[in-house]
Each structure stands twice: as structure tokens, then as C-alpha cells.
C-alpha positions in Angstrom: 0.0 0.0 0.0 1.5 3.3 -1.1 0.5 6.7 0.2 1.3 9.9 -1.5 1.5 12.8 1.1 1.9 16.0 -0.8 2.7 19.0 1.4 1.0 21.6 -0.8 -2.5 20.9 0.6 -4.3 21.4 -2.7 -6.0 24.7 -1.6 -6.5 27.5 -4.1 -6.1 30.4 -1.6 -8.0 33.6 -1.2 -6.9 35.0 -4.6 -8.1 32.0 -6.4 -11.4 31.9 -4.5 -12.1 35.5 -5.2 -11.3 35.0 -8.9 -13.7 32.1 -9.1 -16.4 34.1 -7.4 -15.9 37.1 -9.6 -15.9 35.0 -12.8 -19.1 33.3 -11.8 -20.8 36.6 -10.9 -19.7 38.1 -14.2 -21.0 35.1 -16.2 -24.4 35.1 -14.5 -24.7 38.8 -15.0 -24.7 39.9 -11.3 -21.8 42.3 -11.8 -21.0 44.5 -14.8 -17.3 44.9 -14.2 -14.6 44.9 -16.9 -12.9 41.6 -17.3 -9.7 43.3 -16.1 -11.2 43.8 -12.7 -12.9 40.4 -12.6 -9.5 38.8 -13.2 -7.7 41.2 -10.9 -7.3 38.6 -8.1 -5.2 36.6 -10.5 -2.9 39.3 -12.0 -2.7 41.8 -9.1 -0.4 39.8 -6.7 2.0 39.2 -9.6 2.0 42.8 -10.6 2.7 43.9 -7.0 5.6 41.5 -6.9 7.1 42.9 -10.0 6.6 46.5 -8.9 8.2 45.7 -5.5 11.1 44.1 -7.2 11.6 47.1 -9.5 11.5 49.5 -6.5 14.0 47.3 -4.7 16.3 47.4 -7.8 16.0 51.2 -8.1 16.7 51.8 -4.4 19.7 49.4 -4.5 21.1 51.2 -7.5 20.8 54.6 -5.8 22.6 53.3 -2.7 25.4 51.8 -4.8 25.9 55.1 -6.6 26.0 57.0 -3.3 28.6 54.6 -1.9 30.8 55.2 -5.0 31.0 58.9 -4.4 
């Protein structure tokens, strides 16, 4: 007998749940939002990660330039 214990849990998380709820509400006509906002729970966390990384890179570059002076 073999058991497969994955540690990921199989849950979709809050973002995934919100995306599913918004998509269902859009498809049944309960909300009249743009698809950009309906799918925001999917793309927004990634966008914030990219923006945070860019800010980190800019601040790091400014600090390096100050240290070279």
C-alpha cells in the first residue's frame, strides 16, 4: 500500500477563490465589471511582486551610486 502525502495541501487560496467568485458573478450577470477587474485577483499579486522588485532594484542602484561617491 502506497500513500502519497503532498505538502501543498491542494488549496486555491484567497486570490483563487475571489477570482472564481468574480468570474461566476460576471458570467451570470450579477456584476457589470470589466474583465480586467474580474480577473484582478489573479494578476494583481504578480503585478505587485514585479513593482516591488523594480522598486528594490532602483533603491539598491541609488545606494550603490551614493557609496561610490
